[in-house]
C-alpha positions in Angstrom: -11.3 -18.7 17.5 -12.5 -17.7 21.4 -15.9 -19.8 22.3 -19.1 -18.9 23.0 -19.7 -19.9 26.7 -21.1 -17.6 30.0 -17.6 -17.9 31.1 -15.4 -15.0 31.1 -11.7 -13.7 32.9 -12.3 -11.3 35.7 -11.3 -7.7 35.0 -8.1 -7.5 37.2 -7.0 -10.8 35.5 -8.0 -9.9 31.9 -5.9 -6.2 32.5 -2.4 -8.3 34.1 -2.7 -10.7 31.1 -3.2 -7.4 28.3 -1.0 -5.7 30.2 1.5 -8.8 30.0 1.1 -9.5 26.3 0.8 -5.8 24.8 4.1 -5.0 24.0 5.2 -8.3 22.2 1.4 -8.2 20.3 3.2 -4.1 19.3 6.2 -5.8 18.2 4.0 -8.2 16.3 1.8 -5.7 14.5 5.2 -3.5 13.5 6.7 -6.1 11.8 3.6 -7.7 10.2 3.1 -4.4 9.1 6.7 -3.8 7.6 6.7 -7.4 6.0 3.1 -6.6 4.4 4.3 -2.4 2.9 7.6 -4.9 1.7 5.4 -7.2 0.0 3.0 -4.2 -1.5 6.2 -2.2 -2.8 7.5 -5.2 -4.3 4.3 -6.4 -6.4 3.6 -2.8 -7.5 0.1 -2.9 -5.1 -1.4 0.9 -4.5 -2.9 1.5 -1.2 -5.8 3.9 -1.3 -4.9 5.1 2.0 -1.9 3.8 4.3 -1.6 0.7 5.5 -4.0 1.2 8.9 -2.6 -1.5 12.0 -3.8 -1.4 15.8 -3.9 -3.5 18.4 -6.5 -3.9 20.1 -7.9 -2.2 22.9 -8.3 -3.5 26.6 -11.4 -1.7 26.3 -12.9 -3.0 23.4 -11.9 -6.2 24.6 -13.9 -6.5 27.9 -16.8 -5.1 25.4 -16.6 -7.9 22.9 -16.4 -10.2 25.6 -19.4 -8.6 26.9 -21.4 -8.7 24.0 -20.6 -12.0 22.7 -20.7 -14.4 25.9 -16.5 -15.1 25.2 -15.2 -17.9 26.8 -10.9 -17.4 26.9 -8.2 -18.0 29.0 -6.1 -15.3 27.6 -6.6 -11.7 25.1 -3.6 -13.6 22.8 -6.6 -16.2 22.2 -8.3 -13.2 20.2 -8.5 -13.5 16.5 -8.6 -9.8 16.3 -6.0 -8.3 19.3 -3.9 -7.3 16.5 -5.6 -6.1 13.2 -4.1 -4.7 9.6 -6.5 -3.2 6.5 -5.7 -2.8 3.4 -7.5 -0.1 1.4 -7.1 -1.0 -2.1 -7.3 1.6 -5.3 -8.5 -1.2 -7.5 -10.7 -4.2 -7.1 -8.3 -6.6 -9.2 -5.7 -6.4 -6.5 -8.1 -7.9 -3.8 -6.9 -11.0 -6.3 -3.3 -10.5 -6.3 -3.3 -9.8 -1.9 -5.2 -13.8 -1.5 -2.0 -15.0 -3.6 0.3 -12.7 -1.9 -0.9 -13.6 1.7 -1.8 -17.5 0.7 1.9 -17.9 -0.4 3.5 -15.5 2.3 1.7 -16.5 5.7 0.1 -19.3 7.4 -4.1 -19.2 7.0 -6.1 -19.7 9.7 -9.1 -19.1 8.3 -10.6 -17.1 5.1 -13.5 -15.4 4.3 -15.7 -13.7 1.4 -17.9 -11.7 3.0 -19.6 -10.6 -0.6 -20.5 -14.2 -0.8 -23.4 -14.0 1.8 -25.2 -11.4 -0.6 -27.5 -12.2 -3.2 -27.4 -10.0 -6.3 -30.1 -8.3 -5.2 -28.8 -7.7 -2.1 -26.3 -4.3 -0.9 -24.2 -5.0 2.1 -20.7 -4.9 3.8 -17.8 -6.4 1.1 -14.6 -7.3 2.8 -11.7 -10.1 2.8 -10.5 -11.0 5.7 -7.6 -13.5 6.9 -6.9 -14.8 10.4 -2.7 -15.3 9.8 0.2 -16.8 11.5 4.2 -16.2 10.5 5.0 -19.3 8.8 7.4 -22.0 11.2 10.7 -21.0 9.1 10.3 -17.1 10.2 10.3 -18.4 13.8 13.9 -19.6 13.4 14.8 -15.6 13.2 15.4 -14.1 16.9 13.5 -11.5 16.4 10.2 -13.2 15.4 10.4 -16.0 18.2 8.7 -14.4 20.7 6.0 -13.9 17.5 4.7 -18.3 17.7 1.4 -17.6 19.8 0.0 -14.1 18.0 -2.4 -14.4 15.1 -3.4 -11.2 13.4 -6.7 -10.2 11.9 -5.9 -8.8 8.1 -9.0 -6.7 5.9 -8.3 -6.5 2.7 -10.9 -4.3 1.0 -11.3 -1.3 -2.0 -11.4 2.6 -1.4 -15.1 2.1 -2.9 -16.0 -0.9 -0.4 -14.0 1.0 2.6 -16.3 4.1 2.0 -19.7 1.8 2.6 -18.2 0.1 5.0 -17.6 3.5 6.8 -20.5 5.3 5.8 -22.8 2.4 7.1 -20.9 2.2 10.2 -22.1 5.9 11.1 -25.8 5.6 9.6 -25.6 2.1 11.3 -27.2 0.4 8.0 -25.1 -2.4 7.3 -27.9 -4.7 6.2 -31.3 -4.2 4.8 -32.9 -4.8 7.8 -31.8 -1.6 9.5 -32.8 0.7 6.8 -35.7 3.0 7.1 -38.0 2.2 3.7 -38.3 5.5 2.9 -35.1 5.6 2.2 -34.1 2.2 1.1 -34.0 3.2 -2.6 -31.6 6.0 -1.7 -29.2 3.2 0.0 -29.5 0.9 -3.4 -28.4 3.9 -5.2 -25.1 4.5 -3.1 -24.4 0.8 -3.3 -24.9 0.5 -6.6 -22.7 3.9 -7.2 -20.0 2.6 -5.1 -19.8 -0.9 -7.2 -19.7 0.5 -10.5 -16.5 2.9 -9.4 -14.9 -0.3 -8.8 -16.2 -1.4 -12.2 -15.1 1.7 -13.7 -11.6 1.7 -12.4 -11.1 -2.2 -13.6 -12.2 -0.8 -17.2 -10.3 2.3 -16.6 -7.1 -0.3 -15.9 -8.0 -2.4 -19.3 -8.0 0.3 -21.6 -5.3 1.9 -20.1 -2.7 -1.1 -20.1 -4.3 -1.6 -24.0 -2.6 1.9 -24.8 0.3 1.7 -23.2 0.9 -2.1 -25.3 0.3 -0.1 -28.6 2.7 2.9 -28.0 5.1 2.8 -30.8 8.4 4.7 -29.4 10.0 4.3 -32.7 8.1 7.8 -33.2 10.8 10.2 -32.4 8.0 13.3 -32.6 5.3 11.7 -30.6 4.5 14.1 -28.0 5.5 13.3 -24.3 2.5 12.1 -21.7 2.9 10.1 -18.5 2.4 6.9 -19.9 4.9 7.6 -22.9 7.6 9.3 -20.1 7.4 5.9 -18.6 7.9 3.3 -21.7 11.0 5.7 -22.2 12.3 5.7 -19.1 11.9 1.5 -18.6 13.3 0.9 -22.1 16.7 3.4 -21.3 17.4 3.1 -17.4 18.5 0.1 -15.3 15.3 -1.8 -14.1 16.8 -2.1 -10.4 16.4 1.6 -10.1 12.5 1.9 -10.7 10.7 2.7 -7.8 7.4 1.6 -7.5 5.9 5.4 -6.8 7.9 7.2 -9.7 6.2 10.6 -10.1 6.3 11.1 -14.1 3.8 14.0 -14.4 6.0 16.3 -11.9 8.6 15.0 -14.5 6.8 15.9 -17.1 6.7 19.9 -16.2 10.4 19.9 -15.5 10.9 18.5 -19.3 8.3 20.7 -20.8 9.9 23.7 -18.7 13.5 22.8 -20.8 11.1 22.2 -24.2 11.6 18.2 -24.1 8.0 17.4 -25.6 8.8 14.7 -27.9 10.1 10.6 -27.8 13.5 12.0 -29.6 14.4 14.9 -27.5 13.9 13.1 -24.3 15.8 9.7 -26.0 18.9 12.2 -26.8 18.8 13.8 -23.6 19.0 10.5 -21.7 21.1 8.6 -24.3 23.9 11.3 -24.4 24.2 11.3 -20.2 23.8 8.0 -19.2 27.3 6.7 -18.1 27.7 10.0 -16.1 24.4 9.4 -14.3 24.8 5.4 -13.5 28.7 6.8 -12.1 26.6 9.4 -10.1 24.3 6.5 -8.7 26.8 4.5 -7.7 28.5 7.4 -6.0 25.4 8.4 -4.1 25.3 4.6 -2.6 29.1 4.2 -1.4 28.0 7.7 0.5 25.2 6.7 1.8 26.6 2.8 2.9 29.7 5.2 4.3 27.6 6.8 7.0 25.1 4.0 8.2 24.5 5.3 11.5 22.4 8.0 9.7 20.3 5.2 7.9 16.8 3.6 9.2 16.5 0.2 8.1 13.3 0.1 7.4 13.3 3.6 5.1 12.9 3.2 1.3 16.6 4.4 0.8 17.9 2.0 3.1 15.8 -1.1 0.9 16.8 0.6 -2.4 20.8 0.9 -1.0 20.4 -3.0 0.0 19.8 -3.6 -4.0 22.9 -1.1 -5.2 21.0 1.7 -6.3 19.8 5.2 -5.0 18.4 7.8 -7.8 14.7 6.1 -9.0 14.4 6.6 -12.6 12.7 9.8 -12.4 15.7 10.9 -10.4 18.1 9.6 -13.1 16.2 11.2 -15.7 16.5 14.7 -13.6 20.3 14.2 -13.0 20.6 13.7 -17.3 18.8 17.3 -17.1 21.3 18.9 -14.7 24.3 17.3 -16.8 22.9 18.5 -20.1 21.2 22.5 -18.8 23.9 22.8 -15.7 23.2 26.4 -14.3 19.9 26.9 -15.6 18.6 23.5 -13.7 20.1 24.6 -10.5 18.3 27.9 -11.1 14.5 26.1 -12.5 15.5 23.8 -9.0 15.7 26.6 -7.0 12.4 28.4 -8.2 10.5 24.8 -8.2 11.0 23.8 -4.5 10.5 27.7 -3.2 7.1 27.3 -4.8 6.9 23.8 -3.5 8.0 24.7 -0.3 5.2 27.7 -0.5 2.4 25.6 -1.1 2.9 23.1 1.2 2.6 25.8 3.8 
């Protein structure tokens, strides 16, 4: 981290230095974001909002140097020249992210800001990492130019982010900043947001307990989202499963055709499984024959690398197509038209 001294780069030198490093900084940011998104997908971690990435602006750097009396010979010395923020839905994933980052990157510094707070205090909560890419990555030509770069990765829950964003606007980041007449309200808001994280955690535990107790041998058991997921996991290839399967939309399709029990769903899939898996292979071959139209970073491209195309929901819909033929085609035309009109 840059040292605090009463020395600073001249404005012209700073701008030239920034312009020199910005192109590679942006490439480094994009490469890191791609790697982190892949890691999140692989480990099934859900973000509350899309990944946030940025290269610090020259204006912001200038203000930071002036405000903190920083001494640096180049902008590349800044820990947060490249910034990435992960806003998670669930608090438990903060610990999972810790292990993923520790196993994947070189950690220069780590801080959990919540440890600054006493039990009776409120305030900004977030986990900060300063990272570099590991040395083996630098042997790859596309990463070689990033040898000098660092990045700051911030990790927080959506509830913590709401507090951070609100306190930033109100400028109530610490208790000393809060007028006494509204201190009680601030404590209440802080407690509610912390309770949201705790209750989401309780919800996840209860849901996991429910899922483990589902008895899929009961053929007449009515379908819900979790039961559908269990049945598809049992009957369909694991490699086809996506981290963002839309089970709730699939249930609408199933119920429309009267498929409302475990037995009916199982019958639809099992009776058409060989055909839909053959269709999956055909789709993979068709896409790979036309590689020039593939974006290597797209979800489709990453699935094709695994030798699959359809998700679990996709394979189930293909089974319904095989089963109901023209009725399914008519239904899908109405479904797509309805979906199109609702998005405009």
